N, C-alpha and C positions, 0 to 999 in steps of 0.2 A: 504494500500500500504506500502511496505517496500523499503527503500533506502539502497542498499548494496554498501558500499563505502570503499575504501582503500586510504590512504593518506601517501605519503612519501616525505621527503625533497629532493630537487634536485639541481643540479648545472646548469650553463648555458649550452646550447647545447641540452637541452631536447626536444625543438620543432623540431630540426633537426632529432633527434632519433625517434620522433613520425612520422614525414614524411617518414622516412626510412622504417617503418613497415606498411605504408599505411594509416595512420590517415589523415583525410581530415579536413582542417580548416573550422570552422563554423562561429565564430564571436569573436570579442574582446569587452569586456564590462568593465565598472567601476562600482563597487558595494560599497554601504555604508549600513552596517547592524547595526541597532540599536537593542540591546538585552534588554529584560525586565525581571525582577524578579517578581514573584507572591506574593501577600500579604498573602497567606495562606500556602505557602511552599517555601523553598529555592531551586531553580532549580539547583544550583551548587551542592547541596547535593543529589538531586534526579536524576541527570544526564539527565535533560530535558532542552529544550531551546524554547524560544518564541522570534521571531524577526520580525522587519519590514525591508524589503530590498528594497532599491532604486537601480535600475539598469539602467544604460545608455549605450546603444549600441554605441560603438565608431567606429566599422568597422565590416562589415558583408561580409562573403564570398559569391560571386555570382557564380563563375565558378571554385571554388577550388583554386583560385589564392592566392596571399600572403597577404590577408587582415588580417590574424591572425599573421603576422610577426611583426617585430619591426618598420615597415614603419609608417610615419606620420598618425595619427588617423584621420578618417573622422567622425565627431560627427554628429549623426542623432538624434536630440531631439525628433522626432516623435516616436522613438523606446524606449523612457523612459518607464520603467515598475516599478510598486510597487506591492509587495506581502507580505502577512503576513503568517508566517510559524510556526507551532508547531512541535518540534522533541521530540519523546519519548526517554526513556532510551535505551542505547545500549543493544542488546539482545544476542550477542555472544562475545567470547574472541578473535576471529581471524580477526575482521574487525570493522567498525563503523556502522554496520547494525542496523537500528532502524525504528520504524514507523514514518511516516511523513504525516502531513496534511497541505495543502497550499491553500490559496485563493488569487485571484487578488483583489486589492483595488484601488480605484480611487485616493485617496489622503493620502499620508503618514502622514501629520500633523493631519488630522482628525482621522486616525487610532491611532496615538500616544495619542491624546486627549481622545479618547475612553478608551484606556488601562489605562491611568493615572487616569481618572475619576473612574475607577473600582478598583483603589488602586495598580496597577502595577507600578513599579519604573524602570527607565532606569538603566541598570547595566553597560553597556559599548557600545562603537561603534567600529566596525572593518571595515577598508577600504582596498580594494584590486582591482587590475587589473587582469582580468581573460582572458585567451586565451583558447577558447573552440575548441575541435576537436572531430570528430566522427570516431570510428573504429568498424565496425560491430554494435553490440547492446550496445557498451560501449561508454559513454561520458568520454573523457579525458580532464581535465582542468589543465592548468598551471597557478598557482596563485602567483602573486607578492603581498605579504601582508605587508602593512605598519608596520614597527617595528619588523617583524618576519623573512622575507626572502622569498624564492621561494619554492613552493611545487607542487607536482603532485597529483591530485585527480582523481581516476578512479571510476566510479559509474554506476550502473544499477538499475532500478526500477523494482520490481517484485510485483505481486499481492498477493502471499501467501507464508507462511513459507516453503512449500515444494520446492520452487524455490531458496531459499537463498543459499544453499550449492553450487549448480551448477553455480549460478551467481558469488559467491565469488571465486570459482575455475577459472572461466573465467577471472576475474580481476587479479588474481595471475598469470595466464598464460600471460596476457598482460604485467605485470610487468617484468616477465622473458624475454619476447621478447625484452624489452627495456634495459635489462641488469641490472635490479633493483631487490633488494631482499625484499620479503614480510616481512621478519623479521625486516626490517628497518621502518615499518609503525608506524605512530603516531596515536593513537586512541583518542587523545584529540582534542577538537575543537580549532579553531583559537581564539575564545573568552577565552577559558581556558588557552591557551598558553600565551596570552597577559596579563591575570590577574595574572600569576605566578610571 
């Protein structure tokens, strides 16, 4: 599987612009991403990433209502999720497209202990509040990242390389619909931006 992604910095009002082009709110979540470096190579040099993500759903859209707005969060601890993700190097120069493999895990601390037992070391932690929207086959996410600011990520998952160009073109079309410029995209991860 390939994750085709475009990320741009944004200002306040982006959620209203998403609503204006028909994006439907899905959920609002808080994520804590613990990134690890491998004992056998430096992921910062190879453009790879390995993380354990804890995600707590704070509010979920039921009827397309304002659950993804700035209203008081309704925390639903039963919706807490933990995933381990490997991201390969970026494969093109126009987006953040890369291979991705992800599994659900039951316990973040046990997953951390497993990685550390194999010699992996924690590199950094990234915290963010995410407001997810859906528009067609595109997931639009407004991220408020601790220490970095606010960003819009547009992404589509595709099965094969033959689908990457059309997925990227669709994402760039959504950016244009929002009045944003694909040339403003940032290809660095939040981890890379925080470590700068």
